PDB file of N, H, CA, C and O in Angstrom:
ATOM      1  N   MET A   1      77.811  92.714   3.130  1.00  0.00           N
ATOM      2  CA  MET A   1      76.653  91.876   3.424  1.00  0.00           C
ATOM      3  C   MET A   1      75.361  92.690   3.363  1.00  0.00           C
ATOM      4  O   MET A   1      74.325  92.191   2.924  1.00  0.00           O
ATOM      5  N   LYS A   2      75.433  93.967   3.814  1.00  0.00           N
ATOM      6  H   LYS A   2      76.275  94.372   4.171  1.00  0.00           H
ATOM      7  CA  LYS A   2      74.228  94.791   3.823  1.00  0.00           C
ATOM      8  C   LYS A   2      73.645  95.009   2.425  1.00  0.00           C
ATOM      9  O   LYS A   2      72.428  94.925   2.261  1.00  0.00           O
ATOM     10  N   PRO A   3      74.477  95.289   1.409  1.00  0.00           N
ATOM     11  CA  PRO A   3      73.890  95.464   0.067  1.00  0.00           C
ATOM     12  C   PRO A   3      73.216  94.198  -0.449  1.00  0.00           C
ATOM     13  O   PRO A   3      72.204  94.273  -1.145  1.00  0.00           O
ATOM     14  N   LEU A   4      73.767  93.045  -0.114  1.00  0.00           N
ATOM     15  H   LEU A   4      74.589  92.984   0.451  1.00  0.00           H
ATOM     16  CA  LEU A   4      73.167  91.782  -0.548  1.00  0.00           C
ATOM     17  C   LEU A   4      71.808  91.568   0.119  1.00  0.00           C
ATOM     18  O   LEU A   4      70.853  91.147  -0.534  1.00  0.00           O
ATOM     19  N   VAL A   5      71.720  91.855   1.406  1.00  0.00           N
ATOM     20  H   VAL A   5      72.496  92.197   1.938  1.00  0.00           H
ATOM     21  CA  VAL A   5      70.455  91.722   2.133  1.00  0.00           C
ATOM     22  C   VAL A   5      69.432  92.691   1.560  1.00  0.00           C
ATOM     23  O   VAL A   5      68.273  92.327   1.360  1.00  0.00           O
ATOM     24  N   LEU A   6      69.852  93.919   1.295  1.00  0.00           N
ATOM     25  H   LEU A   6      70.794  94.215   1.457  1.00  0.00           H
ATOM     26  CA  LEU A   6      68.949  94.909   0.722  1.00  0.00           C
ATOM     27  C   LEU A   6      68.468  94.482  -0.660  1.00  0.00           C
ATOM     28  O   LEU A   6      67.296  94.652  -0.994  1.00  0.00           O
ATOM     29  N   LEU A   7      69.366  93.933  -1.454  1.00  0.00           N
ATOM     30  H   LEU A   7      70.318  93.795  -1.182  1.00  0.00           H
ATOM     31  CA  LEU A   7      68.994  93.464  -2.788  1.00  0.00           C
ATOM     32  C   LEU A   7      67.960  92.333  -2.719  1.00  0.00           C
ATOM     33  O   LEU A   7      67.000  92.321  -3.489  1.00  0.00           O
ATOM     34  N   VAL A   8      68.156  91.400  -1.812  1.00  0.00           N
ATOM     35  H   VAL A   8      68.936  91.410  -1.186  1.00  0.00           H
ATOM     36  CA  VAL A   8      67.207  90.292  -1.667  1.00  0.00           C
ATOM     37  C   VAL A   8      65.855  90.803  -1.150  1.00  0.00           C
ATOM     38  O   VAL A   8      64.804  90.340  -1.591  1.00  0.00           O
ATOM     39  N   LEU A   9      65.889  91.766  -0.208  1.00  0.00           N
ATOM     40  H   LEU A   9      66.744  92.142   0.150  1.00  0.00           H
ATOM     41  CA  LEU A   9      64.634  92.345   0.274  1.00  0.00           C
ATOM     42  C   LEU A   9      63.886  93.056  -0.846  1.00  0.00           C
ATOM     43  O   LEU A   9      62.664  92.946  -0.938  1.00  0.00           O
ATOM     44  N   LEU A  10      64.595  93.775  -1.689  1.00  0.00           N
ATOM     45  H   LEU A  10      65.588  93.864  -1.615  1.00  0.00           H
ATOM     46  CA  LEU A  10      63.959  94.437  -2.825  1.00  0.00           C
ATOM     47  C   LEU A  10      63.382  93.419  -3.806  1.00  0.00           C
ATOM     48  O   LEU A  10      62.317  93.646  -4.381  1.00  0.00           O
ATOM     49  N   ALA A  11      64.074  92.306  -3.998  1.00  0.00           N
ATOM     50  H   ALA A  11      64.939  92.122  -3.531  1.00  0.00           H
ATOM     51  CA  ALA A  11      63.561  91.255  -4.873  1.00  0.00           C
ATOM     52  C   ALA A  11      62.299  90.624  -4.290  1.00  0.00           C
ATOM     53  O   ALA A  11      61.378  90.281  -5.031  1.00  0.00           O
ATOM     54  N   ILE A  12      62.253  90.473  -2.974  1.00  0.00           N
ATOM     55  H   ILE A  12      63.001  90.752  -2.372  1.00  0.00           H
ATOM     56  CA  ILE A  12      61.065  89.923  -2.314  1.00  0.00           C
ATOM     57  C   ILE A  12      59.881  90.862  -2.510  1.00  0.00           C
ATOM     58  O   ILE A  12      58.787  90.419  -2.860  1.00  0.00           O
ATOM     59  N   VAL A  13      60.094  92.153  -2.285  1.00  0.00           N
ATOM     60  H   VAL A  13      60.983  92.513  -2.001  1.00  0.00           H
ATOM     61  CA  VAL A  13      59.020  93.129  -2.456  1.00  0.00           C
ATOM     62  C   VAL A  13      58.583  93.197  -3.925  1.00  0.00           C
ATOM     63  O   VAL A  13      57.393  93.304  -4.219  1.00  0.00           O
ATOM     64  N   GLY A  14      59.550  93.134  -4.839  1.00  0.00           N
ATOM     65  H   GLY A  14      60.517  93.048  -4.601  1.00  0.00           H
ATOM     66  CA  GLY A  14      59.214  93.135  -6.259  1.00  0.00           C
ATOM     67  C   GLY A  14      58.387  91.923  -6.662  1.00  0.00           C
ATOM     68  O   GLY A  14      57.445  92.039  -7.447  1.00  0.00           O
ATOM     69  N   SER A  15      58.735  90.777  -6.132  1.00  0.00           N
ATOM     70  H   SER A  15      59.500  90.683  -5.494  1.00  0.00           H
ATOM     71  CA  SER A  15      57.975  89.567  -6.418  1.00  0.00           C
ATOM     72  C   SER A  15      56.562  89.655  -5.848  1.00  0.00           C
ATOM     73  O   SER A  15      55.605  89.200  -6.473  1.00  0.00           O
ATOM     74  N   LEU A  16      56.440  90.234  -4.675  1.00  0.00           N
ATOM     75  H   LEU A  16      57.218  90.604  -4.167  1.00  0.00           H
ATOM     76  CA  LEU A  16      55.120  90.422  -4.083  1.00  0.00           C
ATOM     77  C   LEU A  16      54.294  91.388  -4.932  1.00  0.00           C
ATOM     78  O   LEU A  16      53.096  91.178  -5.122  1.00  0.00           O
ATOM     79  N   GLY A  17      54.926  92.440  -5.441  1.00  0.00           N
ATOM     80  H   GLY A  17      55.899  92.610  -5.288  1.00  0.00           H
ATOM     81  CA  GLY A  17      54.230  93.375  -6.314  1.00  0.00           C
ATOM     82  C   GLY A  17      53.782  92.726  -7.605  1.00  0.00           C
ATOM     83  O   GLY A  17      52.683  92.993  -8.091  1.00  0.00           O
ATOM     84  N   LYS A  18      54.632  91.871  -8.167  1.00  0.00           N
ATOM     85  H   LYS A  18      55.525  91.655  -7.772  1.00  0.00           H
ATOM     86  CA  LYS A  18      54.260  91.162  -9.393  1.00  0.00           C
ATOM     87  C   LYS A  18      53.072  90.233  -9.134  1.00  0.00           C
ATOM     88  O   LYS A  18      52.173  90.127  -9.969  1.00  0.00           O
ATOM     89  N   ALA A  19      53.068  89.568  -7.993  1.00  0.00           N
ATOM     90  H   ALA A  19      53.799  89.654  -7.316  1.00  0.00           H
ATOM     91  CA  ALA A  19      51.950  88.690  -7.659  1.00  0.00           C
ATOM     92  C   ALA A  19      50.662  89.497  -7.500  1.00  0.00           C
ATOM     93  O   ALA A  19      49.594  89.049  -7.917  1.00  0.00           O
ATOM     94  N   LEU A  20      50.758  90.678  -6.902  1.00  0.00           N
ATOM     95  H   LEU A  20      51.625  91.042  -6.564  1.00  0.00           H
ATOM     96  CA  LEU A  20      49.584  91.529  -6.761  1.00  0.00           C
ATOM     97  C   LEU A  20      49.064  91.966  -8.124  1.00  0.00           C
ATOM     98  O   LEU A  20      47.856  91.969  -8.362  1.00  0.00           O
ATOM     99  N   PHE A  21      49.980  92.336  -9.019  1.00  0.00           N
ATOM    100  H   PHE A  21      50.961  92.333  -8.825  1.00  0.00           H
ATOM    101  CA  PHE A  21      49.576  92.730 -10.365  1.00  0.00           C
ATOM    102  C   PHE A  21      48.894  91.574 -11.093  1.00  0.00           C
ATOM    103  O   PHE A  21      47.858  91.761 -11.730  1.00  0.00           O
ATOM    104  N   GLU A  22      49.477  90.382 -10.997  1.00  0.00           N
ATOM    105  H   GLU A  22      50.319  90.230 -10.480  1.00  0.00           H
ATOM    106  CA  GLU A  22      48.893  89.218 -11.667  1.00  0.00           C
ATOM    107  C   GLU A  22      47.540  88.851 -11.068  1.00  0.00           C
ATOM    108  O   GLU A  22      46.640  88.412 -11.784  1.00  0.00           O
ATOM    109  N   MET A  23      47.393  89.031  -9.750  1.00  0.00           N
ATOM    110  H   MET A  23      48.124  89.388  -9.168  1.00  0.00           H
ATOM    111  CA  MET A  23      46.128  88.722  -9.115  1.00  0.00           C
ATOM    112  C   MET A  23      45.033  89.682  -9.589  1.00  0.00           C
ATOM    113  O   MET A  23      43.886  89.280  -9.781  1.00  0.00           O
ATOM    114  N   SER A  24      45.399  90.948  -9.774  1.00  0.00           N
ATOM    115  H   SER A  24      46.331  91.275  -9.618  1.00  0.00           H
ATOM    116  CA  SER A  24      44.402  91.922 -10.210  1.00  0.00           C
ATOM    117  C   SER A  24      44.106  91.819 -11.702  1.00  0.00           C
ATOM    118  O   SER A  24      43.141  92.419 -12.177  1.00  0.00           O
ATOM    119  N   SER A  25      44.911  91.073 -12.449  1.00  0.00           N
ATOM    120  H   SER A  25      45.695  90.586 -12.063  1.00  0.00           H
ATOM    121  CA  SER A  25      44.697  90.930 -13.889  1.00  0.00           C
ATOM    122  C   SER A  25      43.604  89.930 -14.229  1.00  0.00           C
ATOM    123  O   SER A  25      43.120  89.909 -15.361  1.00  0.00           O
ATOM    124  N   GLY A  26      43.216  89.119 -13.289  1.00  0.00           N
ATOM    125  H   GLY A  26      43.609  89.136 -12.370  1.00  0.00           H
ATOM    126  CA  GLY A  26      42.135  88.174 -13.543  1.00  0.00           C
ATOM    127  C   GLY A  26      42.549  86.744 -13.259  1.00  0.00           C
ATOM    128  O   GLY A  26      43.726  86.454 -13.042  1.00  0.00           O
ATOM    129  N   PRO A  27      41.556  85.845 -13.261  1.00  0.00           N
ATOM    130  CA  PRO A  27      41.839  84.443 -12.900  1.00  0.00           C
ATOM    131  C   PRO A  27      42.695  83.712 -13.931  1.00  0.00           C
ATOM    132  O   PRO A  27      43.294  82.688 -13.601  1.00  0.00           O
ATOM    133  N   GLU A  28      42.773  84.203 -15.164  1.00  0.00           N
ATOM    134  H   GLU A  28      42.287  85.035 -15.432  1.00  0.00           H
ATOM    135  CA  GLU A  28      43.589  83.503 -16.163  1.00  0.00           C
ATOM    136  C   GLU A  28      45.090  83.677 -15.901  1.00  0.00           C
ATOM    137  O   GLU A  28      45.908  83.010 -16.533  1.00  0.00           O
ATOM    138  N   HIS A  29      45.450  84.562 -14.979  1.00  0.00           N
ATOM    139  H   HIS A  29      44.785  85.104 -14.465  1.00  0.00           H
ATOM    140  CA  HIS A  29      46.861  84.791 -14.649  1.00  0.00           C
ATOM    141  C   HIS A  29      47.252  84.132 -13.321  1.00  0.00           C
ATOM    142  O   HIS A  29      48.267  84.499 -12.727  1.00  0.00           O
ATOM    143  N   SER A  30      46.474  83.184 -12.860  1.00  0.00           N
ATOM    144  H   SER A  30      45.650  82.885 -13.342  1.00  0.00           H
ATOM    145  CA  SER A  30      46.743  82.581 -11.553  1.00  0.00           C
ATOM    146  C   SER A  30      48.055  81.799 -11.534  1.00  0.00           C
ATOM    147  O   SER A  30      48.710  81.720 -10.495  1.00  0.00           O
ATOM    148  N   VAL A  31      48.443  81.224 -12.664  1.00  0.00           N
ATOM    149  H   VAL A  31      47.911  81.288 -13.508  1.00  0.00           H
ATOM    150  CA  VAL A  31      49.708  80.471 -12.712  1.00  0.00           C
ATOM    151  C   VAL A  31      50.883  81.424 -12.517  1.00  0.00           C
ATOM    152  O   VAL A  31      51.839  81.100 -11.813  1.00  0.00           O
ATOM    153  N   HIS A  32      50.812  82.597 -13.140  1.00  0.00           N
ATOM    154  H   HIS A  32      50.035  82.861 -13.712  1.00  0.00           H
ATOM    155  CA  HIS A  32      51.873  83.592 -12.978  1.00  0.00           C
ATOM    156  C   HIS A  32      51.922  84.117 -11.542  1.00  0.00           C
ATOM    157  O   HIS A  32      52.998  84.364 -10.998  1.00  0.00           O
ATOM    158  N   MET A  33      50.750  84.281 -10.942  1.00  0.00           N
ATOM    159  H   MET A  33      49.876  84.081 -11.384  1.00  0.00           H
ATOM    160  CA  MET A  33      50.697  84.742  -9.559  1.00  0.00           C
ATOM    161  C   MET A  33      51.329  83.715  -8.628  1.00  0.00           C
ATOM    162  O   MET A  33      52.108  84.073  -7.745  1.00  0.00           O
ATOM    163  N   MET A  34      50.998  82.446  -8.819  1.00  0.00           N
ATOM    164  H   MET A  34      50.364  82.155  -9.537  1.00  0.00           H
ATOM    165  CA  MET A  34      51.566  81.399  -7.971  1.00  0.00           C
ATOM    166  C   MET A  34      53.076  81.296  -8.144  1.00  0.00           C
ATOM    167  O   MET A  34      53.799  81.043  -7.180  1.00  0.00           O
ATOM    168  N   ARG A  35      53.552  81.493  -9.370  1.00  0.00           N
ATOM    169  H   ARG A  35      52.964  81.699 -10.153  1.00  0.00           H
ATOM    170  CA  ARG A  35      54.988  81.461  -9.615  1.00  0.00           C
ATOM    171  C   ARG A  35      55.682  82.613  -8.887  1.00  0.00           C
ATOM    172  O   ARG A  35      56.745  82.419  -8.297  1.00  0.00           O
ATOM    173  N   ALA A  36      55.090  83.808  -8.925  1.00  0.00           N
ATOM    174  H   ALA A  36      54.226  83.966  -9.404  1.00  0.00           H
ATOM    175  CA  ALA A  36      55.670  84.962  -8.241  1.00  0.00           C
ATOM    176  C   ALA A  36      55.668  84.763  -6.734  1.00  0.00           C
ATOM    177  O   ALA A  36      56.633  85.121  -6.058  1.00  0.00           O
ATOM    178  N   LEU A  37      54.594  84.197  -6.203  1.00  0.00           N
ATOM    179  H   LEU A  37      53.810  83.907  -6.751  1.00  0.00           H
ATOM    180  CA  LEU A  37      54.546  83.941  -4.762  1.00  0.00           C
ATOM    181  C   LEU A  37      55.535  82.852  -4.354  1.00  0.00           C
ATOM    182  O   LEU A  37      56.101  82.905  -3.261  1.00  0.00           O
ATOM    183  N   SER A  38      55.746  81.871  -5.223  1.00  0.00           N
ATOM    184  H   SER A  38      55.286  81.828  -6.110  1.00  0.00           H
ATOM    185  CA  SER A  38      56.746  80.834  -4.938  1.00  0.00           C
ATOM    186  C   SER A  38      58.144  81.434  -4.901  1.00  0.00           C
ATOM    187  O   SER A  38      58.957  81.076  -4.049  1.00  0.00           O
ATOM    188  N   TRP A  39      58.418  82.344  -5.820  1.00  0.00           N
ATOM    189  H   TRP A  39      57.757  82.635  -6.511  1.00  0.00           H
ATOM    190  CA  TRP A  39      59.713  83.039  -5.806  1.00  0.00           C
ATOM    191  C   TRP A  39      59.878  83.833  -4.512  1.00  0.00           C
ATOM    192  O   TRP A  39      60.959  83.853  -3.923  1.00  0.00           O
ATOM    193  N   ARG A  40      58.804  84.485  -4.073  1.00  0.00           N
ATOM    194  H   ARG A  40      57.926  84.469  -4.551  1.00  0.00           H
ATOM    195  CA  ARG A  40      58.881  85.268  -2.835  1.00  0.00           C
ATOM    196  C   ARG A  40      59.203  84.378  -1.643  1.00  0.00           C
ATOM    197  O   ARG A  40      60.025  84.737  -0.800  1.00  0.00           O
ATOM    198  N   ILE A  41      58.562  83.229  -1.573  1.00  0.00           N
ATOM    199  H   ILE A  41      57.894  82.937  -2.258  1.00  0.00           H
ATOM    200  CA  ILE A  41      58.821  82.310  -0.470  1.00  0.00           C
ATOM    201  C   ILE A  41      60.254  81.798  -0.535  1.00  0.00           C
ATOM    202  O   ILE A  41      60.944  81.745   0.483  1.00  0.00           O
ATOM    203  N   GLY A  42      60.702  81.422  -1.732  1.00  0.00           N
ATOM    204  H   GLY A  42      60.141  81.465  -2.558  1.00  0.00           H
ATOM    205  CA  GLY A  42      62.073  80.937  -1.881  1.00  0.00           C
ATOM    206  C   GLY A  42      63.102  81.988  -1.509  1.00  0.00           C
ATOM    207  O   GLY A  42      64.083  81.682  -0.832  1.00  0.00           O
ATOM    208  N   LEU A  43      62.889  83.224  -1.944  1.00  0.00           N
ATOM    209  H   LEU A  43      62.092  83.473  -2.495  1.00  0.00           H
ATOM    210  CA  LEU A  43      63.821  84.300  -1.603  1.00  0.00           C
ATOM    211  C   LEU A  43      63.819  84.582  -0.105  1.00  0.00           C
ATOM    212  O   LEU A  43      64.864  84.887   0.471  1.00  0.00           O
ATOM    213  N   SER A  44      62.664  84.483   0.521  1.00  0.00           N
ATOM    214  H   SER A  44      61.816  84.235   0.053  1.00  0.00           H
ATOM    215  CA  SER A  44      62.583  84.699   1.964  1.00  0.00           C
ATOM    216  C   SER A  44      63.348  83.614   2.731  1.00  0.00           C
ATOM    217  O   SER A  44      64.040  83.906   3.706  1.00  0.00           O
ATOM    218  N   VAL A  45      63.219  82.378   2.289  1.00  0.00           N
ATOM    219  H   VAL A  45      62.656  82.141   1.497  1.00  0.00           H
ATOM    220  CA  VAL A  45      63.954  81.284   2.931  1.00  0.00           C
ATOM    221  C   VAL A  45      65.453  81.456   2.738  1.00  0.00           C
ATOM    222  O   VAL A  45      66.230  81.238   3.668  1.00  0.00           O
ATOM    223  N   VAL A  46      65.863  81.847   1.533  1.00  0.00           N
ATOM    224  H   VAL A  46      65.232  82.024   0.778  1.00  0.00           H
ATOM    225  CA  VAL A  46      67.290  82.077   1.265  1.00  0.00           C
ATOM    226  C   VAL A  46      67.821  83.219   2.134  1.00  0.00           C
ATOM    227  O   VAL A  46      68.917  83.118   2.686  1.00  0.00           O
ATOM    228  N   LEU A  47      67.058  84.295   2.257  1.00  0.00           N
ATOM    229  H   LEU A  47      66.168  84.377   1.809  1.00  0.00           H
ATOM    230  CA  LEU A  47      67.480  85.422   3.089  1.00  0.00           C
ATOM    231  C   LEU A  47      67.596  84.998   4.548  1.00  0.00           C
ATOM    232  O   LEU A  47      68.581  85.326   5.210  1.00  0.00           O
ATOM    233  N   PHE A  48      66.604  84.274   5.054  1.00  0.00           N
ATOM    234  H   PHE A  48      65.804  84.008   4.516  1.00  0.00           H
ATOM    235  CA  PHE A  48      66.615  83.832   6.444  1.00  0.00           C
ATOM    236  C   PHE A  48      67.815  82.918   6.713  1.00  0.00           C
ATOM    237  O   PHE A  48      68.516  83.086   7.711  1.00  0.00           O
ATOM    238  N   ALA A  49      68.046  81.959   5.827  1.00  0.00           N
ATOM    239  H   ALA A  49      67.476  81.822   5.017  1.00  0.00           H
ATOM    240  CA  ALA A  49      69.183  81.054   5.995  1.00  0.00           C
ATOM    241  C   ALA A  49      70.501  81.816   5.863  1.00  0.00           C
ATOM    242  O   ALA A  49      71.452  81.550   6.599  1.00  0.00           O
ATOM    243  N   GLY A  50      70.555  82.753   4.933  1.00  0.00           N
ATOM    244  H   GLY A  50      69.783  82.969   4.335  1.00  0.00           H
ATOM    245  CA  GLY A  50      71.774  83.542   4.759  1.00  0.00           C
ATOM    246  C   GLY A  50      72.099  84.383   5.979  1.00  0.00           C
ATOM    247  O   GLY A  50      73.268  84.538   6.332  1.00  0.00           O
ATOM    248  N   LEU A  51      71.080  84.928   6.628  1.00  0.00           N
ATOM    249  H   LEU A  51      70.130  84.802   6.342  1.00  0.00           H
ATOM    250  CA  LEU A  51      71.313  85.703   7.848  1.00  0.00           C
ATOM    251  C   LEU A  51      71.847  84.812   8.969  1.00  0.00           C
ATOM    252  O   LEU A  51      72.741  85.216   9.713  1.00  0.00           O
ATOM    253  N   PHE A  52      71.306  83.614   9.089  1.00  0.00           N
ATOM    254  H   PHE A  52      70.580  83.286   8.485  1.00  0.00           H
ATOM    255  CA  PHE A  52      71.821  82.689  10.102  1.00  0.00           C
ATOM    256  C   PHE A  52      73.266  82.288   9.814  1.00  0.00           C
ATOM    257  O   PHE A  52      74.103  82.285  10.716  1.00  0.00           O
ATOM    258  N   VAL A  53      73.556  81.954   8.574  1.00  0.00           N
ATOM    259  H   VAL A  53      72.876  81.956   7.840  1.00  0.00           H
ATOM    260  CA  VAL A  53      74.917  81.544   8.202  1.00  0.00           C
ATOM    261  C   VAL A  53      75.888  82.713   8.390  1.00  0.00           C
ATOM    262  O   VAL A  53      76.994  82.531   8.899  1.00  0.00           O
ATOM    263  N   GLY A  54      75.468  83.906   7.979  1.00  0.00           N
ATOM    264  H   GLY A  54      74.570  84.053   7.566  1.00  0.00           H
ATOM    265  CA  GLY A  54      76.327  85.074   8.145  1.00  0.00           C
ATOM    266  C   GLY A  54      76.618  85.388   9.596  1.00  0.00           C
ATOM    267  O   GLY A  54      77.734  85.777   9.942  1.00  0.00           O
ATOM    268  N   HIS A  55      75.629  85.222  10.440  1.00  0.00           N
ATOM    269  H   HIS A  55      74.723  84.905  10.159  1.00  0.00           H
ATOM    270  CA  HIS A  55      75.854  85.444  11.866  1.00  0.00           C
ATOM    271  C   HIS A  55      76.752  84.367  12.459  1.00  0.00           C
ATOM    272  O   HIS A  55      77.625  84.665  13.275  1.00  0.00           O
ATOM    273  N   TYR A  56      76.544  83.123  12.056  1.00  0.00           N
ATOM    274  H   TYR A  56      75.835  82.881  11.394  1.00  0.00           H
ATOM    275  CA  TYR A  56      77.338  82.006  12.585  1.00  0.00           C
ATOM    276  C   TYR A  56      78.816  82.167  12.252  1.00  0.00           C
ATOM    277  O   TYR A  56      79.674  81.940  13.104  1.00  0.00           O
ATOM    278  N   PHE A  57      79.117  82.559  11.012  1.00  0.00           N
ATOM    279  H   PHE A  57      78.420  82.744  10.319  1.00  0.00           H
ATOM    280  CA  PHE A  57      80.505  82.694  10.595  1.00  0.00           C
ATOM    281  C   PHE A  57      81.100  84.057  10.915  1.00  0.00           C
ATOM    282  O   PHE A  57      82.267  84.306  10.614  1.00  0.00           O
ATOM    283  N   GLY A  58      80.329  84.927  11.510  1.00  0.00           N
ATOM    284  H   GLY A  58      79.381  84.724  11.755  1.00  0.00           H
ATOM    285  CA  GLY A  58      80.835  86.230  11.913  1.00  0.00           C
ATOM    286  C   GLY A  58      80.954  87.222  10.768  1.00  0.00           C
ATOM    287  O   GLY A  58      81.726  88.176  10.861  1.00  0.00           O
ATOM    288  N   TRP A  59      80.223  87.022   9.714  1.00  0.00           N
ATOM    289  H   TRP A  59      79.596  86.247   9.638  1.00  0.00           H
ATOM    290  CA  TRP A  59      80.271  87.937   8.580  1.00  0.00           C
ATOM    291  C   TRP A  59      79.463  89.197   8.851  1.00  0.00           C
ATOM    292  O   TRP A  59      79.635  90.208   8.170  1.00  0.00           O
ATOM    293  N   MET A  60      78.585  89.139   9.844  1.00  0.00           N
ATOM    294  H   MET A  60      78.445  88.317  10.397  1.00  0.00           H
ATOM    295  CA  MET A  60      77.763  90.290  10.205  1.00  0.00           C
ATOM    296  C   MET A  60      78.118  90.717  11.618  1.00  0.00           C
ATOM    297  O   MET A  60      78.201  89.895  12.531  1.00  0.00           O
ATOM    298  N   ALA A  61      78.323  92.007  11.781  1.00  0.00           N
ATOM    299  H   ALA A  61      78.255  92.675  11.040  1.00  0.00           H
ATOM    300  CA  ALA A  61      78.652  92.519  13.105  1.00  0.00           C
ATOM    301  C   ALA A  61      77.362  92.815  13.865  1.00  0.00           C
ATOM    302  O   ALA A  61      76.404  93.352  13.309  1.00  0.00           O
ATOM    303  N   THR A  62      77.360  92.456  15.139  1.00  0.00           N
ATOM    304  H   THR A  62      78.139  92.020  15.591  1.00  0.00           H
ATOM    305  CA  THR A  62      76.227  92.799  15.982  1.00  0.00           C
ATOM    306  C   THR A  62      76.635  93.985  16.838  1.00  0.00           C
ATOM    307  O   THR A  62      77.761  94.038  17.332  1.00  0.00           O
ATOM    308  N   ASN A  63      75.742  94.921  17.014  1.00  0.00           N
ATOM    309  H   ASN A  63      74.827  94.878  16.612  1.00  0.00           H
ATOM    310  CA  ASN A  63      76.027  96.131  17.792  1.00  0.00           C
ATOM    311  C   ASN A  63      75.459  95.996  19.194  1.00  0.00           C
ATOM    312  O   ASN A  63      74.566  96.744  19.591  1.00  0.00           O
ATOM    313  N   VAL A  64      75.980  95.044  19.929  1.00  0.00           N
ATOM    314  H   VAL A  64      76.706  94.436  19.607  1.00  0.00           H
ATOM    315  CA  VAL A  64      75.541  94.804  21.294  1.00  0.00           C
ATOM    316  C   VAL A  64      76.590  95.351  22.242  1.00  0.00           C
ATOM    317  O   VAL A  64      77.758  94.969  22.176  1.00  0.00           O
ATOM    318  N   THR A  65      76.171  96.245  23.122  1.00  0.00           N
ATOM    319  H   THR A  65      75.222  96.555  23.175  1.00  0.00           H
ATOM    320  CA  THR A  65      77.090  96.784  24.128  1.00  0.00           C
ATOM    321  C   THR A  65      76.572  96.418  25.508  1.00  0.00           C
ATOM    322  O   THR A  65      75.373  96.492  25.781  1.00  0.00           O
ATOM    323  N   HIS A  66      77.483  96.028  26.358  1.00  0.00           N
ATOM    324  H   HIS A  66      78.456  95.968  26.137  1.00  0.00           H
ATOM    325  CA  HIS A  66      77.091  95.658  27.725  1.00  0.00           C
ATOM    326  C   HIS A  66      77.715  96.612  28.699  1.00  0.00           C
ATOM    327  O   HIS A  66      77.514  96.481  29.906  1.00  0.00           O
TER     328      HIS A  66
END
């Protein structure tokens, strides 16, 4: 599960970097920037939902000691 989470986090950061590059390229690239930001939001939602589902089904171990 950890490699998958890391991969999605890297994809989120990469999408954010692409949006930054498109934003600095000028206003004619605004459609590409919006597409990259939409991908970032979608990947973030997928990661958040995946973490909840993984915790619910016990696919992720929690290191809680009492």
